N, C-alpha and C positions, 0 to 999 in steps of 0.2 A: 541490597540494591535490586531494583526491578530489572529482570532480564527478558529480552525479546529475541526470538529466533525465527528468521525467515527461511522458507524452503519453497521448492517448486520451480525455480528458475531453470532456464535452458535455452536451447537454440531452436528456432522454428522459421519456417518460410513465411513470407508476407501473406496475410490473409488467414494465418493459423491462429490457434488459441493456446493459452496457458492459464493455469490456476496457481496462484501464489498463496501461501499460508503463513501466518504469523502466530507462533505460540508464545504466550505471555505467562510469566511466573505469577503475575498479579494484575488484575484489572478492577479498579474500584467502580462503584455504581455511578460515580460522577465523572468517570474517565471519558475522554474522546480518543479514539484510535484512528490513525491516519496512515496513508501510504504516500511516500515521496519518492522521487527518482532523480538520478543524476546521470546524464548521458556524457559520452566522451567529449571533453573540452567545453562542457556546459555547466551552468550553475544548478544546484539542487532545486527542484520544483515540486509543487504540490500536485498530487494525483487525485486522491479521494479521502474522505473521512466518514466515520460513523460514530454516533453518540451511543455510549454503553446503555444508557437509560432512554428508551423510546425509539431507538434505531433510526434517528434522523441521519440522513446521508447528504453528502455534497461532493460534486465532481468538478474537476478542471474541465474547461470547455474543450480542450484537446482530446479528452477521452470520453466525454459524455456520449452515451448511446452505444459505446463499445465495451466499456469496463463496468463491472458491478462489484461493489463491496458488500460484505455480509459478515455476521459474527455468530459464533456459537457460544453463548454465555456459560453453559455448563462446562465447556472444555477450555474456556479462556483463549479462544482462537479467533482470528480475524482472517478472512479470505479476500482475495481479489481475483475475480475471473476476468480475463482479458481476451476479448474476441476481436476479429478483424485486425490483427496486429499489423503495424506498419514499420518500415525500417526506422523511422524517427522515434519509435517506442523503445529502441535499443538503449538500455541504461542499467545501472545498478538500482534495484528497487529496495527501499528501506521501509520498515515498519516502525511507527513511533507512537508513544503514549503521552497524552497531555491532559489538562483539566479545563481547557477552553475550546469553544467551538471556533476554530481558527484555521486558516490556510497558511499561516506563517510558521516556518520551521522553528522560529524563536520561541513559540509557545508550547513546544514539546520538549519534555524533560528526559525521556527515555527513548533510546534508539536501538534497533537491532544492527547486526553487522552487514546486512544487505545480501541480496541474491541477484546474480547476473541474468539479465534477459537479453538475448540477441535475436534480432529479426532480420533475416536475409532477404534481399530483393530478388 
């Protein structure tokens, strides 16, 4: 089974920054890696994705211009740099692997356990 492990979560003040990392046991050349998040009392939502081959990226409108997704192919890791954090960014952030260029969680087969991000106002 493919295993994903997130790290880098924590608590910051509004306007601060955090860098999340996702270590994957396996990423195929055809894989799409994505970040989702789920805030308290809210449904899980798409944040960003990156295609393993070609580095195509896509962001949710709510984070566009503030977050940046990247990958290190040699290390099988995916990162999410979060700047200008807002209280509404508070959520558990999940790393996921799929095979389609999609913003739907239903198209991702493998998930990490999540890492907590808390943004205080």
